[in-house]
Every structure is written in C-alpha cells, then in structure tokens.
C-alpha positions in Angstrom: -33.7 2.1 -14.9 -35.9 2.1 -11.4 -32.9 4.4 -9.3 -36.1 5.1 -6.1 -36.1 1.2 -6.5 -34.0 -0.1 -3.1 -34.0 -3.4 -4.5 -31.6 -1.9 -7.1 -29.3 -0.8 -4.7 -28.8 -3.8 -3.6 -28.8 -5.9 -6.6 -25.9 -2.8 -7.8 -23.6 -3.5 -4.3 -23.9 -7.2 -4.5 -22.2 -7.3 -7.9 -19.8 -4.6 -6.8 -19.0 -6.9 -4.1 -18.5 -10.0 -6.0 -16.4 -7.9 -9.0 -14.5 -6.8 -6.3 -14.3 -10.1 -4.4 -13.4 -11.7 -7.9 -10.2 -9.4 -9.2 -9.1 -9.9 -5.5 -9.1 -13.8 -6.5 -7.8 -13.4 -10.3 -5.5 -10.6 -10.3 -1.8 -11.4 -8.9 -0.3 -9.7 -6.5 3.2 -7.8 -6.9 5.9 -9.2 -4.7 8.9 -6.9 -5.6 11.7 -9.0 -5.7 13.9 -8.3 -7.6 16.5 -10.0 -9.4 19.7 -10.1 -12.0 19.8 -11.6 -15.0 22.9 -14.3 -14.9 24.1 -16.2 -18.4 26.6 -18.9 -17.4 26.4 -17.9 -13.8 27.8 -14.3 -14.5 25.7 -10.9 -14.4 24.5 -9.0 -17.5 25.1 -5.5 -17.6 22.5 -3.2 -18.5 22.8 -2.3 -21.8 23.8 1.4 -20.8 27.2 0.1 -18.9 29.0 -1.8 -21.7 32.6 -1.6 -21.5 33.4 -2.9 -25.4 31.5 -2.9 -28.7 32.2 -7.0 -28.2 28.8 -8.9 -28.3 30.3 -12.4 -28.0 28.0 -13.4 -31.0 31.1 -14.7 -33.2 
C-alpha cells in the first residue's frame, strides 16, 4: 500500500465519505414512538402482570 502517496489518502477519504453517506440513506432512523399492543380494541397485559391463568384458548 502506498501510504506515503497523497492520492491514496484522497481516495481513502472519498471512500469513507461515500460509505458514510450510503449508511445515512439506507439505515432507517429509530422514531422512538412506543405503541401498546391491542387485541380486539383492548390492551394486552404484559407477560408478568397476568391476573388469571386463563389464556382464553378454549
């Protein structure tokens, strides 16, 4: 690798900038909006907070 060549460093910087720009375009940003899970219009309780052992499967 020609580390002492100025053209090597220019091409390296352009490549890094191109990869960074490509990442910005392709990787989605996290919105941070949380929603609750509902089944039939009623919110579903968290797994550890069930009041009864009836799963409603019958």
